[in-house]
C-alpha positions as CSV (number, residue, x, y, z in Angstrom):
1,M,-3.0,-5.9,11.2
2,T,-5.7,-4.0,9.4
3,D,-5.3,-2.8,5.8
4,K,-5.1,0.8,7.1
5,E,-2.3,-0.1,9.5
6,L,-0.5,-2.0,6.7
7,M,-0.8,1.0,4.3
8,M,0.5,3.4,7.1
9,R,3.5,1.2,7.7
10,A,4.2,0.9,3.9
11,A,4.1,4.7,3.6
12,K,6.5,5.1,6.5
13,A,9.0,2.7,4.9
14,A,8.7,4.6,1.7
15,G,9.1,8.0,3.3
16,I,5.6,9.1,2.4
17,E,4.0,11.5,4.9
18,L,0.3,10.9,5.6
19,D,-2.5,12.5,7.4
20,V,-5.6,10.6,8.7
21,W,-8.8,12.3,7.8
22,R,-12.1,11.5,9.5
23,V,-15.1,11.9,7.3
24,M,-18.8,11.5,8.2
25,R,-20.8,9.7,5.5
26,E,-24.3,10.6,4.7
27,D,-25.6,7.6,6.6
28,G,-23.8,8.9,9.8
29,E,-21.0,6.4,9.7
30,Q,-17.5,7.9,10.4
31,I,-14.7,6.6,8.2
32,E,-11.0,7.3,8.1
33,A,-9.1,8.1,4.9
34,L,-5.4,8.3,4.4
35,R,-4.3,11.4,2.6
36,Y,-0.9,12.6,1.4
37,R,0.3,15.3,3.9
38,G,-0.4,18.7,2.5
39,A,-2.8,17.4,-0.2
40,P,-6.2,17.0,1.5
41,H,-7.9,15.9,-1.7
42,S,-5.3,13.2,-2.6
43,T,-6.1,9.9,-1.0
44,F,-3.5,7.3,-0.4
45,D,-4.6,3.7,-1.1
46,P,-1.9,1.6,-2.5
47,L,-4.0,-1.6,-2.2
48,N,-6.4,-0.2,-4.8
49,S,-4.3,2.4,-6.7
50,D,-1.5,1.5,-9.1
51,A,-0.1,5.0,-8.8
52,D,0.0,4.9,-5.0
53,A,1.5,1.3,-5.0
54,F,4.2,2.7,-7.4
55,Q,5.0,5.5,-5.0
56,V,5.6,2.9,-2.3
57,F,7.6,0.7,-4.7
58,I,10.0,3.6,-5.7
59,G,10.4,4.6,-2.0
60,V,11.8,1.2,-0.8
61,P,14.5,-1.1,-2.2
62,L,12.2,-3.8,-3.8
63,R,12.3,-6.0,-6.9
64,V,9.0,-7.1,-8.3
65,A,8.4,-10.0,-10.6
66,P,4.7,-10.4,-11.5
67,G,3.6,-13.6,-13.2
68,D,1.5,-16.6,-12.3
69,V,3.0,-16.1,-8.8
70,V,3.8,-12.5,-7.8
71,V,7.3,-12.3,-6.2
72,V,8.5,-9.3,-4.4
73,E,12.0,-9.2,-2.9
74,G,13.2,-6.7,-0.3
75,P,16.3,-6.7,1.9
76,N,16.4,-10.2,3.6
77,I,12.8,-10.9,2.7
78,T,10.9,-12.5,-0.1
79,Y,7.1,-12.5,-0.6
80,R,5.3,-14.9,-2.9
81,N,1.7,-14.2,-3.6
82,H,-0.2,-17.0,-5.2
83,Y,-3.5,-15.6,-6.5
84,D,-6.6,-16.3,-8.4
85,G,-7.8,-13.5,-10.6
86,D,-6.4,-10.0,-10.8
87,R,-2.6,-9.9,-11.2
88,A,-2.5,-6.1,-10.5
89,T,-4.4,-6.5,-7.2
90,A,-2.0,-9.3,-6.2
91,T,1.0,-7.2,-7.1
92,R,-0.2,-4.1,-5.2
93,R,-0.8,-6.2,-2.1
94,A,2.6,-7.8,-2.3
95,I,4.4,-4.4,-2.6
96,V,2.5,-3.1,0.4
97,E,3.0,-6.2,2.5
98,I,6.8,-6.2,1.9
99,A,7.1,-2.4,2.4
100,A,5.2,-2.7,5.7
101,C,7.7,-5.3,7.0
102,L,10.5,-2.9,6.3
103,A,9.0,0.0,8.4
């Protein structure tokens, strides 16, 4: 599953409505961006945004315990993310991965 698909499933589980915007970059490459429905200038990227990850977190029944190992628990599922480096990045990913499983 791609990161985009993962984020779309997490949004669905959290009840967040999204639009997919296709944007042409200056170099001619077409990219797709996830945006909050009705807010075309507000991107949705919970893998890189604490605020967006928090929106997913409050939309689904999760318990999060960041530490040396990030643990996220949802209904009948537990995710443990062993990481090297950035705790915030590992926590955001764990929230999105569990939420996506609940969609």
